[in-house]
C-alpha positions as a Python dict, from the first residue, in 0.01 Angstrom:
ca = {
    (1, 'X'): (0, 0, 0),
    (2, 'X'): (-132, 330, 124),
    (3, 'X'): (84, 584, 295),
    (4, 'X'): (-132, 554, 608),
    (5, 'X'): (-59, 183, 632),
    (6, 'X'): (309, 236, 566),
    (7, 'X'): (326, 507, 830),
    (8, 'X'): (143, 288, 1082),
    (9, 'X'): (380, -3, 1021),
    (10, 'X'): (684, 220, 1063),
    (11, 'X'): (550, 358, 1391),
    (12, 'X'): (476, 5, 1518),
    (13, 'X'): (827, -109, 1429),
    (14, 'X'): (982, 192, 1601),
    (15, 'X'): (770, 122, 1907),
    (16, 'X'): (884, -242, 1916),
    (17, 'X'): (1245, -133, 1878),
    (18, 'X'): (1214, 119, 2162),
    (19, 'X'): (1056, -142, 2389),
    (20, 'X'): (1325, -398, 2308),
    (21, 'X'): (1596, -143, 2376),
    (22, 'X'): (1438, -43, 2708),
    (23, 'X'): (1417, -409, 2811),
    (24, 'X'): (1778, -472, 2710),
    (25, 'X'): (1897, -171, 2911),
    (26, 'X'): (1694, -286, 3212),
    (27, 'X'): (1844, -638, 3194),
    (28, 'X'): (2208, -534, 3169),
    (29, 'X'): (2424, -620, 3463),
    (30, 'X'): (2696, -364, 3411),
    (31, 'X'): (2701, 12, 3360),
    (32, 'X'): (2945, -33, 3072),
    (33, 'X'): (2698, -249, 2877),
    (34, 'X'): (2420, -3, 2953),
    (35, 'X'): (2633, 281, 2818),
    (36, 'X'): (2714, 77, 2506),
    (37, 'X'): (2343, 11, 2439),
    (38, 'X'): (2257, 375, 2487),
    (39, 'X'): (2541, 479, 2257),
    (40, 'X'): (2408, 245, 1989),
    (41, 'X'): (2057, 380, 2037),
    (42, 'X'): (2181, 735, 1990),
    (43, 'X'): (2378, 651, 1677),
    (44, 'X'): (2259, 803, 1350),
    (45, 'X'): (2156, 469, 1197),
    (46, 'X'): (1947, 367, 1497),
    (47, 'X'): (1794, 711, 1540),
    (48, 'X'): (1664, 700, 1183),
    (49, 'X'): (1485, 372, 1258),
    (50, 'X'): (1317, 518, 1564),
    (51, 'X'): (1174, 820, 1387),
}
């Protein structure tokens, strides 16, 4: 598989993950859950996925 295709797939996956996270944050009913989701999103493991 070419590096262009691999790069495109990684960007698409990151985009899907960002959208899913944004939807989850929008649906939360409590500020505590929102903070927990944002903390997870800012974690090192999750940040590497979104790059």
